[in-house]
N, C-alpha and C positions, 0 to 999 in steps of 0.2 A: 215225378210224373205229374201232368196237369190234372186238375180235378175234373171229374165227370159226375153225373147224377148217380147217387147211391141206389143200388137195387133194393135193399132193405136197410132199415136203420143201423143194423150191426153186421152187415155182410159186405165184403169188398166187391165192387161191381166188375173188377178185372179178373180176380182169381177165386172169388167166392169164399175167401178165408173169413173166419169169424173175427170181427173187429172189437177191440176193447175201447169203448168210447167214453171220453170225459167231456161233458158238454162245454167246459171252459176252453177247450182247445180243439183245433181242427182234427176231424177223424182222418186216419190214414192207415195204410196197410204195411206192416213191417215185412211181410213176405214178398210183395211185389213192388212196394214203394209207391202205390197209388196215393195221390194227393200228398206226397211228401212235401212239395212246395206249393203253397197256396197262391203264389203269384201267377197271374195269367201268362200263358205262353206268348212270346213276342209275335205281333202281327206281321205276316209276310209282307214285305215292302215291294211295291211294283216299280218304284223309281230306281233308276240305276245308281244314283248317288247313295240312296238309303241302303240298297243291297250291298254296295261296296263297303259302306261303313259297318254293316252287320258282319260281313265276312272278315273285315280287319279286326273287329272286336273279338269275334270267335277265334281267329288265329292268335290274337294276343293272349287270350285266356289259355289256349292250348300251350302256347310257349311258356307262360308263367307256370302252369301246372307241371309241365315237363321239367322246368328248372328247379322248382321247389321239391319235387319228388326225387330228382336226381341227388340233390343235397341230402335229403333224408336217407335215401338208400346208401349213399356213400358213408354216412355216419353210422348207420345200422351195421353195415358190413365192416366197419372199422378200416376202410380203405386208406392207404397212405395219403397224406395231405399233398395236394398238388396246387395249393392256393398261393405259394410263394410267388410264382410268375404273375398271377393276377394281381396280387398285392403290390408287387414292384411296379407293375404297369399303372395301377391306381395312384401310387405315390408319385410316379413320373408325371402323370396327367395333372395331379394336384400342383406339382411344382410349376408346370407350364401356366396354370391358371394364376398362381401367385406372381409369376413373371409378367404376365399380361397386366396385372394390377400395378406392379412396379413401373412398367413401361408407360402406362397411362399417367401415373404420377410424375415420372421424370419428364415425359414429353410435355405435360401441362406446365411444369415449372420452366422448361426451356422456352415454350411459347410466350410465357409471361415476361421473360427477360429479353425478348427480341426487340421490343420498342414500338411495333406497329399495333395500333389499337384493334384491328380485326382479329389478329392472331392472339392478342391478349384476351379478347372475349372468348375465343375458342379455348384458350388456356384455362380461363376461369371455369368454363363448362367442364373441361377435363378434370380440374381439381374437384369439382362437385361429384363427378362420377367416381373418381378415385376415393373420395370420402365415403360414398355409399358402398364401395367394394371393400372397404377396410376390414380386417379381421375383427370380429366381435367376440369378446370374451365373456360378456354378460356381467352383471353386478349382483351381489348378494345383498338384497334389501329386505328389511323387515316390513311386513304389511299385515293386514288383518288375517291373512291365511297362514302366517308363520307362527310357530310355537317356540318359545324360548325354553331352554333347559330348566330354568327355575319354575316355569309354568307346567311342565309335563315331565317330571323326573322319572316316573315309571315307564312312560313310553320311550324316552331317550335311553333309559337303562336297558329295556328289551332290545331296542335297536342296536345299542353298543354290543350286547352279547351276541346278536346275530352277525354283526359286522366282524367281530373277532373270530367267530366260527368259520366264516367264509374267507378270512384272511385279508380284510381291508381295514382302513382307519375308521374311527367313530365319525358319524355324520355331523356336519357343522350346523345344519338347519333342517327342520322338518316343516313342511307346508301341508295344510289340510285343505282339500278342494272339494268341489261338488261334482267331480268327474267319476264315472264308473271305470276307473283306471288308476294306475300308480306309475311312478317314474323315478329315475335317479339321474343326476347329472352333476357336472362340475362347472363352476363359474369363476370369472375373474382371473387376474394374473396369478393369483395364489392357488387357483384351481380348488376352491373350497366346495364341499359337497352339499347337495340339496336332495332330500328325499321327499317326494310328493305322494301323499296318500289321499285317494279319492274316497270320501265317506260312503257313497252309495255302493262301492265295492267292499270296503273294509268292514262295515257294520254287519252284513249278512254272513261273513266268514266265521268259522269256528276259531278258537284261540290258536290251534296248531296250524290252521290254514293261513292265519295272519302271520305266523312265524315263517311259513313257506313263502308268503308274499314278500316279506322283508328279505328273506334269503335270495329270492330271485332278483330283487332290485339291487341289493348290494353285490350280487354276482356280476352285475354289469361292470363293476369296477375291476374285476379280476378275470373276466372270461375271454379276454383277448379279442374284443370287437374292434377291428381296425376303424370302423366308421366313426367311433366316438373319439378317436385320436384327434388332437388339435390340428395337425397339419391337414388332414383330409376334411375334417369338419368345417374349418374355415374356408377351404377351397369350395366345398359344396355350397356354403352360404353365399360366396361370391358368384358362383354360377347361377344360383337361384335369383340373385339380384340382377345379373345380366339378363336372365330370361324375362323378368318383369320390365326391365328398362327397354327391352327391344320388342316387346309385344306390341304390334301395331294398334294404334288408336282407331277403333271402328266408328267413332263419331263422325259427323259430317264436317270435315275441315273447311269446306267451301262456305258453309253458313256461319261457322264460328270464327274463321280467320280471314275471310274475304278472299280475294283473288290470289294474293301472295301466299296466304296460308294454304290455299288449295293446291297451288303449284308445288309448294314445298312438300306437301303431303304426298303428292304424286311421285315426287323424286325420291323422297326418303322411305316411303312405305315398302317398296320392293327390297331396298337394302336392309331395312330393319327385319323384314321377313326372312331374308337369307341368314342374317346373323342369329335370329331367334331360332330357326330350325337347326343351325349348327350347335347352338348352346343346348338345345333340347337333346340333340344327338349325343353330346358329350355327357349330359346328365344320365341318359339311359345307359351309355357305355359304362360309366362309373357304377351304376346300379348293378349291371351284369357282373362287373369285376369284383364287387364286394358282396354279392349275394351269399356265396358259400361262407365267407368269413362272418358276415352279420348274422345269418340264420343259424350257423353253427354255434355262435356265441349265445343265441337265445336258448338253444337246446342245452348248452352247458349251464346256463343260469337256471333252467328248470331242474337240472341235475343237482345243483347246489340247494335249490329249494327243497328237493326231496331229502337231501342230506341233513339239513338243519331242522326241517319241520316234519319229516317222515314222508315216505312215498305216497301213502294214502292221502295225506294233507296236500301234497303238491298236485295230485290228480284232482282232488276236490276243488282246489283253487282254479285249475284250468277249466274244469266243468262249470264253475261259476261264471267264467268269462262268456260261456255260451248263452247265459241268461241276461245279457245286457239289454236286449229288447224288452224283456219282461220288467226289468228294473226301471227302464225309461217310461214304460207304460204306467207303472205305479206312481212315479213322480209326476207325470203329466196329469193323471187322474186326480192326484192330491192337489195339484195347482188349481184345478177347476172346481174343487168342492165348494159348497156354500160356506159362507163366512162362519156360520154356527159351528161347523166342524173344525174350524181353524183356531177357535178361541176368541173371546170377545174383545180383547185388547192386545196390542203388540207385546206386552210383557207376559202374556199367558204362555206357560211352558207346554201346554197340551199339544200344540202343533208338532213340535219336535218329537214328542213321545209317539203321537199317532203315526207320523210318517215312517220312522225307523222301525216301529213295531210292525206296521203293515208291510213294509218292504221285506223285512226278514221273514215274516210268516208267508207272504205270497211266494217268495222264491223257494222256501222250504217245502211248500205244498205242491210244487210241480211233480206230477207222477213220473215214474221211471219211463213210461212209454213216450211222454212228451220230451223228456230229456234225451232219449234215444233219437227222436225226430230232430232235435236241435243239432245233435252230433252228426247225423247223416246229412243235414243241410249244410253244415260247416264243410263236410267233405265235398259236397256237390258244388258249392259256391266258392270254395277255397276261403272260407271266412277266417279272418285274422284280426288281431287287435288293431293293426295298421299295416301299411305296405312294407314296413321294415321287419315284421315278424313272420315266422312260418305260420301256415294255416293251423288253427287251434287243434283240429282233429289229429294232425301229425304230431303236435306237441304231446297230446294225450297218449297217442300210440307210443311215442318214445319213452314217456314216463312208465307206461305199462311194461316196457322191456327192462326196466331197471330192477335190480334185486330189492325185495322188500326191506325197508330200512326203518329202524326206530329213530325218533327224533334225537338230535344232539342238543337242541335247545327246547326247553319246555316252559310253559307259562302256568304259574299257580293261580288258584282262584282269586286270591287276594291281589295279585299283580294285575290280573285281568280286570277286576273291579276298579282298581286304582286308575288304570288306563281309561276305562269307560268314564270315570268321573272327570279326568283331565280333558276328555274330548267333548264334554257336555256343552260347553260354550260354542265349540265349533259346530256341533250338530244343530244347535239353535240358529247359528248364523247361516248355515246352508239352507235351513227351512225358510228363514226370513227372506233369503235371496230368491227362493222358488216362489214365495208368495208376494214378493215385492212389498214387504212391510218394514 
């Protein structure tokens, strides 16, 4: 509910309930949800165009909410899977997308062999488009974010134990980034695996929550997510490339390209717009067809996180995701601190110690009432890690429904200390990136 003026410093102006106020965070009422969201309510638009856009956005949010809640309810009720038809349709559409790419390639080669130069020019353009639409497998390259096994034997050892516990192969590479996130993927023709660990998320977690994080990420390799399969993934990449290629250029073609450029823009812009809308429609259709499979896979990965790290650790990990804004605030504040707090010279180790200590302490100090507010906001706004994940509050609710489990993979104090030492250089690198030193 939008904020209004508080009647007394510790009383809700809507229901008169006594408020538990922490000056560091917005005052709000758990009973009636007064001031739950501190964002101002959208201003009513008088223009027809703005009103239509607001209605479309509201309708889109309602549709998304209905879709994700339907997936959640079907998994909770253990309803029989009816995703085979949707999956087969998605596979068929992906096949058509790959067929279009092959047709562009074959047609371009045919035009190049005709002998007339105008058609050869078109053929060259077609080859360029086909090259941009080609399947991309990615490459496994070592850079400053990657850790070799010889550099981090304790971390790789823990990762290998978790991978074995969830039923997948040992990871080929671990990357350490500055994101409040983590990820898992496969690259190259050999489909070698890469685990990404964002230090701003990793550092504040407890040892068992870190195990749960590893369990969730390795779970992506065994949870049956059709979206990560090579056939569909490369088709989606091609569609996204088509979308960018056909997005009309909004610059002034008359001033940049003269009369001929302006006429060409007038002719091609409507055609590009039609193709662009068609591509967008196919993207949205594929999203609809793979929603149940993709979000169901995320819930199953959370279940694996609870299995290897414990149910409590998996829930704590998900609750930590709700604190992303607080983590970003700490890092932003640290970036703007006076130089004296950062250390006198670039070789000073105090900046890294200061940031990670402050980040951990700040996130741990959030009171239960503020954590509850973040959870309810997630439910209100359908907050999620990204558009491919279920809303975080539903993931927490799903973990709450799991039976209490003890961890199958544990971390000793010595192992945890060894991992901390192995990540020391990465922590300093992330801090230097934040401070640009």
